[in-house]
C-alpha positions in Angstrom: -4.2 -0.7 -9.1 -2.1 1.9 -11.0 -3.2 3.5 -14.2 -0.1 2.1 -15.9 -1.1 -1.5 -15.0 -4.7 -1.0 -16.1 -3.3 0.4 -19.4 -1.4 -2.9 -20.0 -4.4 -5.0 -19.2 -6.6 -3.0 -21.6 -3.9 -3.2 -24.3 -3.6 -7.0 -23.9 -7.4 -7.4 -24.1 -7.8 -5.1 -27.0 -4.9 -6.6 -29.0 -6.1 -10.2 -28.3 -9.5 -9.4 -29.7 -7.9 -7.6 -32.7 -5.5 -10.5 -33.3 -2.4 -8.4 -33.1 -0.7 -10.1 -30.1 0.1 -13.7 -29.4 -0.5 -15.6 -26.1 3.2 -15.7 -25.2 3.4 -11.9 -25.8 0.3 -11.4 -23.6 1.9 -13.5 -20.8 5.1 -11.5 -21.0 3.3 -8.2 -20.7 1.2 -9.4 -17.8 4.3 -10.7 -16.0 5.8 -7.3 -16.5 2.7 -5.7 -15.0 2.8 -8.0 -12.0 -0.4 -10.0 -12.9 -0.6 -13.4 -11.2 -3.6 -14.9 -13.0 -6.7 -14.1 -15.0 -10.1 -15.6 -15.6 -12.0 -15.5 -18.9 -15.7 -15.9 -18.1 -17.8 -16.8 -21.2 -21.1 -16.5 -19.2 -20.4 -12.9 -18.1 -18.5 -11.9 -21.2 -15.6 -10.6 -19.2 -12.0 -11.2 -18.3 -10.7 -10.5 -14.8 -7.0 -10.0 -14.1 -5.6 -10.6 -10.6 -2.6 -9.2 -8.8 -1.0 -10.9 -5.8 -2.2 -8.0 -3.6 -5.8 -9.1 -4.2 -6.5 -6.2 -6.5 -8.4 -7.1 -9.7 -9.5 -5.4 -12.9 -12.2 -6.5 -15.4 -12.1 -6.0 -19.1 -14.9 -7.0 -21.6 -14.5 -10.3 -23.4 -16.0 -11.0 -26.9 -17.7 -14.1 -25.4 -19.5 -16.6 -27.5 -23.3 -16.5 -27.3 -23.8 -20.2 -27.3 -22.0 -22.7 -25.1 -22.4 -26.4 -25.7 -23.8 -28.5 -22.8 -21.2 -31.2 -23.1 -17.5 -30.6 -22.6 -15.2 -32.1 -25.2 -11.6 -31.8 -24.1 -10.3 -33.0 -27.5 -12.1 -30.2 -29.3 -10.6 -27.7 -26.8 -7.2 -29.1 -27.6 -7.8 -28.8 -31.3 -8.8 -25.1 -30.9 -5.6 -24.6 -28.8 -3.4 -26.1 -31.4 -5.1 -24.1 -34.2 -4.5 -20.8 -32.4 -0.9 -21.8 -31.5 -0.3 -22.4 -35.2 -1.9 -19.0 -35.9 -4.6 -20.7 -38.1 -7.4 -18.9 -36.2 -7.6 -15.7 -34.2 -8.6 -15.2 -30.6 -12.3 -14.5 -31.3 -12.6 -17.7 -33.3 -10.7 -19.6 -30.6 -13.4 -18.4 -28.1 -16.1 -19.6 -30.4 -14.6 -23.0 -31.0 -14.0 -23.6 -27.3 -17.6 -22.6 -26.5 -18.8 -25.2 -29.1 -16.5 -27.7 -27.2 -18.5 -26.9 -24.0 -16.0 -24.5 -22.4 -17.5 -21.9 -20.1 -14.2 -20.1 -19.6 -10.7 -20.6 -18.6 -8.2 -19.6 -15.9 -4.6 -18.7 -16.8 -2.3 -19.3 -13.8 0.8 -17.3 -14.8 2.8 -18.2 -11.7 1.7 -21.9 -12.1 2.5 -21.8 -15.9 -0.8 -23.4 -16.9 -4.3 -22.7 -18.3 -7.3 -24.6 -17.1 -10.3 -24.8 -19.5 -13.6 -25.4 -17.7 -16.9 -27.1 -18.6 -20.4 -26.6 -17.1 -20.1 -29.7 -14.9 -16.6 -29.2 -13.6 -15.0 -31.0 -16.5 -11.7 -29.5 -17.4 -8.6 -29.6 -19.5 -5.2 -28.4 -18.2 -2.7 -27.0 -20.7 0.8 -26.5 -19.3 3.0 -23.7 -20.7 5.9 -24.9 -22.8 9.2 -25.5 -20.9 11.4 -22.4 -20.6 14.5 -22.4 -22.9 
């Protein structure tokens, strides 16, 4: 993986945690860098980015310390809507989804969706908005 791609991944991670970049902006930068998908793992406190070549890169994730046992998709959706309306920042989003029983999520850029995962395999799929 080139240094320029790693720099984009680091910037996206840092700015997400700082609250200075939106999800659509992150996706745009990742598409530009050739990223196919990424996985935010609350258990390990890391985010792994994947290229179609099979290369990957790991960045730290400000993961919540406590993850609820039961997955509540409705609470995940509420956290998603709050961050989309910019009522909360990314770190609070991570905390709220952990309280909703989310152990992480996978963003499939090429598939235009994010899949939020619970401990027992429960999940919620959020499709990206339609393209204009």
